N, C-alpha and C positions, 0 to 999 in steps of 0.2 A: 192547331199545331202545339206540340208539347212544349211547355215553358222551358224544360231542361235543354231542348234542342236550340231554342232561341238564345238561351244563355251561352251555350257552346259557340254558336255563330258569333255572338257579340264579343265574347272573350277572344276568340281566335282572330277576328278581324281587328280588334283593338291591338293585339300583339303585332299585327302587320302594319299598324299605323293607318288603317282605313278609317274614314270619318263615320260618325254614327249614322249618317244618312244611308250608308251602304246596307243597313239592315232593312230598309224600306223596299218592298218588292217593286215599287213604282219608280224608284230613284237609283240609278246605277252609279256606283262610285267610279271616279276617274283614276286612271293610272297616273302616278306622279310624273311630272314632266320637267325637264331642264332645257334651257336654251343653248348651253354649251356642254360639251362632254365633261363628265366629272373627272376628278383626279382618281388614280387607282385606289388610293386609300379611302376616299369618300365613297367610291363605288362599292368597295369591299365592305365598309362599315354599314352603309345605309341600305344596301340592296342585296349583295351576295349573302352576307351572314344572316340577315333576317329572312331571306327568301322573298324579297319585295320587287315587283316588276318596275321597270323604268322606261319612259319614252324620252328619246333624245332628239332634239330638233335637227333640221337639215344642215346645220353648221358642221355636224360631224362628218358629212360626206361631200362637202362643197368642193373638195380637191379631187374627187373621183372623176376621171374622164367619162365613166359610165353614165354619170348624171346627165350630161349633155348629149352623149352619143347614142345610148341605147334607146331612148324614147323616139328617135327619129325614124322615118318610114323605112329606111333601107340599110342602116349601118350594120345591124346584126345579120340581116339576110346576106349582105355582101361578104361580111367577115366569115360567115359560117356556111357559105354556099355549098361547099363540097363535103360538109360534115354530116355524118349520120348520127341521129340522136334518138333517145328512147321517148316515145310518146305514149301516154296512158289514156286509154279510151274507155268511156262508160256511156250508157244511154242517157244519163241524167246529170252528169257532173259530180256524182258522189262516189268517189273511189275510197276504199277502206272505210266503208260505212255499212249500216244495216240495210237489208233489202228483203223483199218477200221470198220465202223459201220456194225454189222452183218445183219441188216435188210434193209439197204438202199444203197447197192452198185449201184451207178449211179442214184438212185432215189431222190425224193425230201427230203428236210431236211438235217441236218448235215451229212457229209460223214465220220466223225471221232467221236470216243467216248473215254472216259477215262477208261482204262482197268486195273482192279486189278487182282492180282494173285489168283490162286486156292491154298488154304492152307490145308495141310494134316499133321496129326500127325504120325510120324514114329519114330522108335528107331534111336539113333544117328549113329550107324554104317551104317544103311541103308541110312540115310541122306547123309553121306560122300560118299558112293558108287554112289548115284544118282547125287550128285554135280560133282564128278570127271568125270562121264560118260555124263554129259550134253552136248547137241549139238543141235543147231537149225535145222540142217539137219534131225535129228530124231524127231523133233517136240516137244522136251521136254528139258527145262532148269530148273534146281533146284537151289534155293538160300535160305540159312538160313538167313532171314532178319527180324525176329520178332522184333517189336519196343515197347515192353511193359515192359522195364526193364528186358529183358530176361536173361542177364548175372547173375543177382541176383535171378532169378527165375528158368527157365529151366536149366540153366548152372551153378547153384550154386555150384556144386561139384568142379568146376575149377575157381570160381570167386576169390579165394584167391591167384591165380597165378599172378594177376595184382593189382595195387593200387586201393583202393576203390574210390579214387578221385585223381585229380591232385592238390597237395597242394598249389602251388603258384597261380594257376588259381582260386581255391576255395576262397582263401583269397582275391584276387583282385575282384572277382565277388560278394563276400559277402554271398555265399551260397554253399551248397553241390549239386552235380548233382541230378536232380529229377529222372533220369533214366540212367542206364548203359547197353548198348546193345552189343551183340556179333554177328557179321555178317561173314558168311562163304560162299564163292562162287568160281566160276572159271572165265575164261576170257570172257565168253559169257553173263555175267550179267552186265547190263548197267542201270544206274539211270538217268532218263531224267531231264532236267532243272527244278528246283523247289527251293523254299525258305522255311526256317524254322523260326518260330517266337521266337526262343530261340538260345542262343549261343551253338556251338558245338565244341567238341575237338575229332578229329579222330586220332586213334593210329593204325598203321598197324603193325601186328605181323608176318605175312607171306605174301610174294609177294609184290605187289605195287598197289596203287590206283592213278588214273590220274584224276585230277580235272580241269574243266573249270569254271572260276568264273567271275561273273558280280556283281558290287556293286548295292545297292538298287536304286541309282539315275538313273540306266539304265534299270529299270523295263520295260519301254515302248518299248525297243528293242526286247522283247521276245513275243510280240503279245499275251498276256494272254487273253484267250477267254473262254467262258462257253461251257462245253461239257457234254453230258449225260453220266452217269456212267454205266459201265458194269463190269462183273466178269467172269473169266474163271471157267468153271465147268468140272468135270472129267467124261469121258465116258470110261468104262472098255470094252476092246475088246480082243478076242482070235483070233490070226492069225497064221496059220500053227503050231498049238500046243503051241504057246507062248502067255503068258498073256501080254497085252500091255495097256498102259494108254494114252488116247487121250484127248486133251483139246478142249473145245468148248466155244466160247465167247457168253454170254447171257446178254441182257440188264437187269439192275436192275429194280425191281418193288416193290413199286411205284418208279416213276422216281426220280433220284437224279442228281443234276447238280453240276459239279466240275469246278472251274476256273483253267486253266492249260496253261502252255507255249505251243505255237504252233510250236516253233522252234526245229528242230532236227539238231544240229550242225555237226553231223557226219553221213550223209546219206550213205546208203549201195552201191549206184551206181552213176555214173556221171549223169545219167538221173534224179535221185532223187535229186541230188545236184542242178541241173539246176532249178527244180521246187521249191525247198526251197529258192534258192537265188533270184528268181524272185518274190516269194510270200512274202518274209520277208527281204526287203532290209536294214531296219534299223539295223538288226543284221549282215548280211553278207557284207554290204558295210561300216559298222562302224568300230570303233577301235576293235582290237582283244581282246578277253577275257583274263584275267589272266590265266596262266597255271601253274600247280603245280603237281609234282609227289611226293607222300609220300611213302617212302621206308620202309622196315621192321625196326621197332624200332623207327621210326620218328613219330611226332605228328603234326597235323595241327589244329590251332585255326581258326574257321570260325565264325565271328560275326553273330548275328541274321539278317535276311532279305537279306543276300547275296544269289543270285541265284547260284546254283552249279549243274553241270553235271558231273557224275562220271562213269568212266570205270575202269577196273582192269586187272592186270596180275598176274597169280598164281606164287607161289614159287616152289621150287623143289619138294614139296609134292603134287603138283597139285592143291593147294588151295590158295585163298586169304583170309586171316583171319584178322579181324579188330575189335577193341573195340571203341565204340562211347559213350562219356560222354555228 
């Protein structure tokens, strides 16, 4: 690895206040953690201005009714029984991620494309049933991940169970959140490396979310390239008397190009890991990303432009439930 690159990584991480161990590929740096919510001034000074993530303990959400109600077996299902919600379907749990190009297996042109989920409107109890039953082995993984202010829209009936905003963060940022989203999935849903152009606060209500984080100064390590866009479409099938839903990937027409990270930090097999490591050495031979597990009740502040990869573990109810401001 070029010494100049390592110096860049060291200097940029030093500016973010990350420990020197974060330059070791085998030792991931931890996200700063506080037991009590910071004051708006401290949050602005220590995290918003320098662009530094922050993990806040469950003390910040102890007063939320959602903390005790949503993880139960029936509360959300009862409260949203007649509500239609948007459910995102993929064969493997990877929506908005790279997939094999359906038209060019081994042929000329790009071998990968940017694949978006098939979105279907279903009643909430059906959504929960499909999420709990999700399994890549069956070719169907469901995830409620609508990103259009859905908590205050589709899920308005339970929006009052959480704070409308995070007061100390809103004061420091000088604005209220433009959107508040509710995400519900299981362990098979994975979000590939990407960045957002706005600040995020993630609050886990049930289960855990596992983040890999890279600062904006390490954008070059993710080999962002342009990929043609595709979308999963549904094909209804009847097999042995049972109705089944199968998903097929189709390229978008007219063609749309999406810049996206080429790196998969968690390949499914040693063979895939070898291919990834040889193709993207700046990521795999460089310093480890920051790692952070957000547990039920905790919240993560993620500044804009930070790249993040997210996996999750369900709670005892079989679901991972999170609110995103």
